[in-house]
C-alpha positions, -999 to +999 in steps of 0.1 A: +361+031-407+323+030-406+301+012-430+273+036-441+261+056-472+288+081-477+287+110-501+320+119-519+325+157-518+329+158-555+320+131-583+321+129-621+311+092-628+325+074-657+301+051-676+308+013-682+305+022-720+333+047-715+354+023-698+349-004-724+360+022-751+391+028-731+399-010-728+394-015-766+418+013-774+443-001-749+442-035-766+440-023-803+462+007-802+437+027-821+441+063-816+413+089-818+432+120-806+425+137-839+388+131-836+387+145-801+407+175-810+384+184-837+352+179-815+368+204-790+375+229-816+338+228-827+325+229-792+346+257-779+345+276-813+384+280-814+410+272-840+435+253-819+434+226-792+457+203-774+454+172-751+479+165-724+483+144-692+467+167-666+453+203-660+486+214-645+505+199-674+482+221-697+491+251-677+528+243-678+527+239-714+510+272-719+535+292-697+564+276-714+550+286-747+544+322-735+578+324-719+593+317-755+572+344-769+583+371-742+615+358-726+620+391-709+589+387-688+591+363-659+562+367-635+529+352-635+499+367-614+475+341-597+448+344-573+463+340-535+436+313-531+436+288-558+444+251-565+481+245-555+486+229-590+486+265-605+517+277-585+531+242-592+530+248-629+544+283-627+575+270-606+580+241-631+579+264-660+608+284-645+587+315-637+579+336-606+546+334-588+530+366-579+498+363-557+469+387-557+445+388-529+407+379-537+373+392-530+359+367-504+324+369-518+332+360-553+366+343-550+377+364-580+406+389-578+407+420-556+408+442-586+422+472-568+452+451-557+455+435-592+457+470-609+486+478-586+507+447-591+507+447-630+537+460-645+562+453-674+577+423-657+544+404-657+540+377-683+504+370-678+475+370-654+457+337-646+420+342-633+404+312-619+368+302-624+368+287-589+340+260-584+328+269-620+318+306-608+330+328-635+355+356-629+347+391-641+361+386-675+349+418-689+369+437-662+400+416-663+401+415-701+400+453-702+428+455-677+449+432-694+444+450-728+451+482-713+483+468-695+494+448-726+497+416-705+484+382-717+453+366-702+454+329-693+420+315-683+421+288-655+388+269-665+399+237-648+368+236-628+345+253-654+344+232-685+309+237-702+303+269-682+295+303-699+299+339-694+276+364-713+269+335-738+305+325-744+321+293-733+345+299-701+381+291-712+377+309-745+375+346-734+413+351-728+444+347-750+446+310-741+426+288-717+429+253-701+406+228-686+413+198-662+398+162-668+410+152-634+389+131-609+360+152-597+361+178-624+332+184-648+339+152-667+370+128-662+390+103-677+411+098-647+434+127-653+440+150-683+441+185-695+429+206-725+444+238-740+424+260-763+432+292-780+423+312-810+458+329-813+480+314-841+511+327-825+503+312-791+492+279-808+524+276-828+544+281-796+523+256-777+527+232-807+565+235-805+563+224-768+537+198-774+558+180-801+584+175-775+560+153-753+559+117-755+528+094-748+526+073-716+540+039-717+517+008-720+521-003-684+512+032-673+480+031-692+470-003-678+477+011-643+455+041-651+428+021-664+427-002-632+428+030-610+398+043-629+380+011-627+385+012-589+374+048-587+343+041-607+333+013-584+340+030-552+327+063-560+290+053-553+277+064-519+272+028-510+308+020-512+326+054-508+329+047-471+359+023-478+383+047-496+371+076-474+381+056-443+417+049-455+438+080-445+468+067-466+448+073-498+450+111-492+416+116-506+408+154-506+444+164-499+459+195-517+496+192-524+521+213-541+546+196-565+571+216-583+579+186-605+553+163-623+549+145-655+540+162-687+528+140-714+502+137-743+470+122-732+470+085-737+449+068-764+432+050-737+419+081-721+413+097-754+389+067-760+372+070-727+362+106-738+343+093-769+310+106-758+325+135-737+300+162-748+269+143-737+283+133-704+295+170-699+262+185-706+241+160-685+264+163-654+265+201-657+227+202-660+225+184-627+251+206-610+232+237-621+199+223-606+217+214-574+233+248-572+200+265-573+185+241-547+215+249-523+211+287-529+175+283-518+180+260-489+209+279-474+194+314-480+225+326-500+219+359-519+231+384-542+261+373-562+252+335-560+217+335-577+229+325-611+226+286-618+263+280-626+272+243-628+292+244-594+315+215-590+309+222-551+286+246-535+308+271-517+298+286-483+317+310-463+307+303-427+307+327-398+339+313-380+367+287-380+351+269-351+317+264-367+334+250-399+353+225-378+320+216-360+301+210-392+330+193-410+335+169-382+298+161-382+298+157-419+328+132-417+310+111-391+277+110-411+291+108-445+273+140-456+299+149-482+306+184-467+342+194-469+366+224-468+386+232-499+422+243-502+439+245-468+457+280-472+465+308-493+494+299-518+517+323-496+517+296-469+527+267-490+560+255-473+581+255-506+571+291-513+566+308-479+588+338-474+588+350-510+564+379-505+578+399-476+554+386-450+522+395-470+494+373-455+467+380-482+442+385-457+409+377-478+425+345-490+434+336-455+399+343-442+384+320-470+408+292-464+398+293-426+359+296-431+350+280-464+329+248-466+316+232-498+286+212-503+282+183-529+264+190-562+270+158-581+244+133-595+246+110-563+233+136-541+194+129-535+169+152-520+169+131-488+208+138-487+200+174-489+174+171-462+199+153-439+227+180-446+202+208-437+193+191-405+228+190-393+235+226-406+206+237-383+218+215-354+253+229-356+240+265-359+220+258-327 
């Protein structure tokens, strides 16, 4: 453990004022869930919204609802390289995971392969706006309409982002966002479901009514955790949690069981000024994305100023990635890899797809590095990162 300025790979700071709102709601029992739901409807221009305990809980709720509408369809198509929470939710919903390989340049589906896997057994397709970079929603919407398959938009990392002037998460039949640590905004953990479909909303509502709120002691624990996270997220203190391996910071885990509850009143209160926080943090991420594109000499498909949660860079080799990642860890630069493998290599799922290795997803898992884009990253930090980027290349 080394005491030094240490950048977290990703960060969504929570203001003291927001924490105070959460504390007051915890003590008073005041519930502003109705207000938040109405604010979300207006912001996303949708008719129906729901708040739950996590992003994967939101996806689980959606899939359970869709399964009730189409009980004969049991398969869910997801990118072969995505957050392990996505297959976790599919499995918990009692459905089958069907991976589709990706385009390593855009992290979107390999659309030739997607066309080949879609058939009457497929309940839905779940495109992911990885890092906040939009999937090709025009193309995937056309395919899903033609094949009569539902489109569930994974906007967990893209809250506030847009595609052709429309909010990401609202372009499919139903979408969801994450309010987890390190997402666009956070209340510690949480999830949002949005849809314009009355039929889907009614099915989601039936499942939502079965959920209970967290218990009081769980809310107290969550608030204490969020207070500690907020304090130690600053680069002057992040060296401490980063130096404790048992905390598992940055680990990507698969859990086929997890709690699914309504979002607590305390967390709802923390989100009181969510829109201003979201827009401010996303503006900074967009500026940082443009800056990294220029500094790193990235081209073509990366020239739009999406509010990337992290700046993804596919490096030349696994050995170079390890070299730069190791340097970053020693210097506290905030550079990190992302998901450790394609979902086909998750131990609990391995062997389900007849040895298909999903070559592009495998390549990305071995060569991807991400650069921090959050508000704690200074120009001096960027200069330092570029210095070691150049040294490692040399």
